[in-house]
N, C-alpha and C positions, 0 to 999 in steps of 0.2 A: 758395835758400832759404836761410834765417839759421841756423846752427846755436846751439842755446843754452849758456853755458859753466855748466856748475854752480859754485853758488853757497856756496865752501869747505865748514870741516867740515861734517862730516853729521852727530857726534857733536859735546859741547863738551868742555873739558877736565875739570872737574869730575864726566862722566859717565866718561869712565876712569878715573881715579881711584880711582873708587869699584868698578869693574870691576874695577881691580887689587887690591882691601883687599878683597871677597869669593875671588880668586884666593889669596891669601895667608889666607886666612882657611878654604879648600875643603883648603892643604895640610895647612894645621897642622891641621885635623881637626875644629877649632869653626864652621864655619857650620851651618845648620841652612838644611831648608828654612820653609817662614810653614805653609803647613795642620799635616802628619803633624809636622815641630817633631826627624827625624829628620834627619841628618848625608847635608850633599850632597859625593860624586862626583863627578858626572860636569861634564868643563868644560864643557859648556853650559847648564846648569842652572847654574852658577857664576857665569855674564856674564846668565845672564837675570837672575837675584835682581840683581844691582850695575847693571844698567840700570835695573830694578821702583827701588831706591834711591833712585838718582839719579834718577826719575821725579818721588817722593816730595817729594826735597829743590829739589825747581822744576828742575835742571839744562838741556840740552841736548841734548834726547835723542828721536828722530824717535816715531811714534805704533808702537804695536805694527798689526801685518798684523792683516789678516784683516775682514770684513766688517762691517754689521749680524747683531744678532744676533735669532734668530725668536724671539720668548713663545712655546713651545711648535705642534705643530701643532694646524690644524684640525678639527675633527670638522662630518662634514657629515650631517644627519639627510636621510634618502631618505623620503621620504616622493609 
């Protein structure tokens, strides 16, 4: 059985710069969440925001985990 070799970096340098920037803004108290506009205090949320910004700018960032979203539950009519 042949072992596969990992293909280099998972995240690009630009992505790490964005996350770094988001972490600094969090510490400073100027990082805001997108939807509610509240100040971000969570470390994990700051990282997520940084990666999201990097994705928007076209940096090398893997896709978000999670499967396909279903468009609501299907209703069955009983006849």
